N, C-alpha and C positions, 0 to 999 in steps of 0.2 A: 683434564685437570679440573678439580672442583673449584668453583667460583664462590665468592662471598657476596651476598646481597642483603642490604637493609630494606625491610618492608614495613611501612607504617600502616596502622589500621589492619593488622594481620590476624585479628581474633575472629573475624567473620567476613562474609560477603566476598567481594573481589580480592581483598587483601589476603584472606585465608586461602582462596583458590590459587592465588599466585604463589604463596608460600608452599602449599601442598605440591604444586607442580615442580617447583625447584627442588624440594626435599626428596620427591620420588626419583629425581635424577641425581641424587646424592650430592647436591650443592649445599652450601652452608647459608643459613638465614639468621640474621639478627632481627627478631620480630618485636614490634612495638604496638601497644594498644593500651586502653584504659583498664581492661579486664585482666588482672593477673591470672585468674583461674583458667580462662580460655587459653592464655599463652602457655601456662604450665602444662595443659593437656597436650598442646602441640609439642612441647619439649619432651614430655614423657613418651610420645610416639616416635620422635626422632632425636634421642638424647645426644648423639654424637654431632649432630649437625645444626642444632637450634640453641641460640642464646636469646634471652628475653630482657626487655626493658619495659616495665609497666608504669603508667602514669598519665597525667593529663597532657595531651599533645600540645596544649597551649604553653606548657612549661618549656622554654627555649633551651634549657640545660640538657634536655633529653637527647638532643641532636648530637652533642659532643660525647655524651655517654655512650650512645649507640656506635659511633665511629670508633671510639677508644676500645669498646668491647670487641668489635670486629677485628681490629688490629691485634689486640691481646690474644684473643682466642683462636683466630684463624689466620693471622699474619698478613691479611690483605683485604682490600675492598674493591669489588668489580662493578657494583651497581647499587643504585638507590632508587626505590620506588616510593614516592610520596603519595599515599593512597587515602589517608585519613581526611575527615572533614565533617562539618556540621552544616545543616541547612537553616537552622533558626538564626534570626527571627523570620517566621513566615507571616508576613503582614505587609500591608501597603506602606509605602514610604511615609505617608502622612501620619500613620499610626505607630511608626517605629521610634524608638529612642536611639540617639546616636551611640550611646554606650553599648547597645545591643549589637550594632554594626561593628564596633571596635572588637568585641569578643570574637565575632565571626572572622574578622580579618586576622586576629591574633592566631586563631586555631588553623584556619584554612590557608593563609598566605604567609604571614610573618614566620610561622614555624617552618614552612617550606623553604624560605630564605635561609633560616638557621640550619636546616638539614643540608641544604646544598653547600653552604659556606663551610660547614664542618667536614663534609665529605670530599670536597674538591681536591685537597692535597693528595689523598690516596687514589682518587679516581683519575687524576692526571698521571699518576704513576702507572696505573693499569690501563690507561686509555679506555676508561669505563663509560658507564651510561647512567643518566638520570631520567626517570619517567615520572611525569606528573599525571595523576588521574584527574582529568578536567571534566567538562560537562557541556552539553548543548546549550545550557543556560548561559554560557560564556559569550555566545554569539547571537542569542535570540531571547528576548525578554519573556519571562513567564510570570504571570500575576502573583504577587506577594513573595517572589523569590529574589528580590532586589539585592540583598546583601550577599547571598550565596552566589548569584550570577556575577556580581562585581568581583568577588574574590577569584572566581574561575577565569574571568577575563584577564585579571591582573596576573594570574598564574601562567596563562598563555604567553603574555608578554615576558614574564620571567624566563620562560623557556627560550624565547628568542634572544633575550639579553645574554643568557649564559652561553648560547651557541656563538654569539658574537665575541664574547670575552674569553671563553675557554674552549678553543677549537679542538683540543685533544680529547674532550669529553663530549659524548653524543647526548644531547638533551632534547626530549620530545614530550609534548603534552598530548595525552590520549583521551579521546572521547569514547567512553565505554558503552554508550547506548543506555537504554532503560532496562535496568537489571533488577532482579528479584532480591532486594536487599532490605535491611531494617529501615533505611530511609524511605523506601517506597511504602512500607507498612505504615510508617508514621504519617506519611502524606494522606493515606486512605483513612486511617483510624483517628488521627488527631487534627490534621490541618485541612481536611477536605472542604469544610465550610468556608474557609478563608480565601480559597481560590475562586476564579471565575468559573461559571458553569462549564464553559468550553474546556478549560484546562483540567478541571476536576473530572469531567467525563472522559477525557483522554486517558488519564492515568487509571481510573477505575475500570475502563474498558479493556486496557491492556492486561490488567490483572484477571478480570473475569473471563477473558477470551484465551487465557493461557499464553499470552504473547510476550510476557516479561522474559528477558534473557536469563539464562543460568549464570551465576557468577563465574563459572569456569569458562564460559564462552569468551568474554574479553580477557579474563584472568590468565588463561593458558597462552593467549597471544602475547600479552604483556610480559609474561615470564620468559617466553622465547625471545622477545625483543631485547630484554635487558641482558640476556646471555650473548646475543649476537646482534648488536644494535645496527639498524640501517642508517649509515652515515649520510645518505642523501636526504634524510628527513630531519637532520639536525636543526633544531630551532622551530620546527613546525608544530601546528595543532592538527591532529589527524584522527579520523574515525578508525576504530579497530577493524571495521569492515571494509576499509578502502582497498582498492585494487593493489596499491603499493605494498600492502601487508598480506597479500594472498599466500605468499610462501610460508608465513607463520601460521596461517589458519590451516593450511593443507598438510604441513609436515607432522 
């Protein structure tokens, strides 16, 4: 039976890889991103199985729009993957403005709360799954990434809180590793001078040595997880490469 999944940040990178995997298996996707053009290309490719919502993911009304669209068009909701996010401001705390942090929390965290809250009634019916795309920055400081890391740490807590309060829904926060995405390009081309030499060398080196992951590496695993969620990981923060997820990497 076809399942219906909401995927945010679905126009590129990990989000697009997740959506493509689901659609190739004839599941339904409500795809969200800022870029309407990219979403429309996805819908043209899979017209029967894709519905789109374009807009600023800091707009909290998009969450209910997406859930209502899933219910109207596909009659159900089985999963939610909150994959969008922003890394700015990339600056030391002493150089940041508090309002810059507020914008990052609105986009990365508060919108995740809105999506989860809107999706919970239907996900409880389907005993579905919520996956959050987190980051290693949630558990280890990276120079000038303070706002981003703080939102991801809070997201990990959100996953645990949902597991505590909503036992019929499996909620997991996933660390996807260092992936060849637009964010990595921005770090190299725009923000490299702001980081410490150590952190800058790390990310430049991963790119130069061809060691960045393909978006489909974690993306395929996350797509499989949302379709068949591992109940024993409810509320956990886990790396997509962890032994517990071997079955999803190998299938």
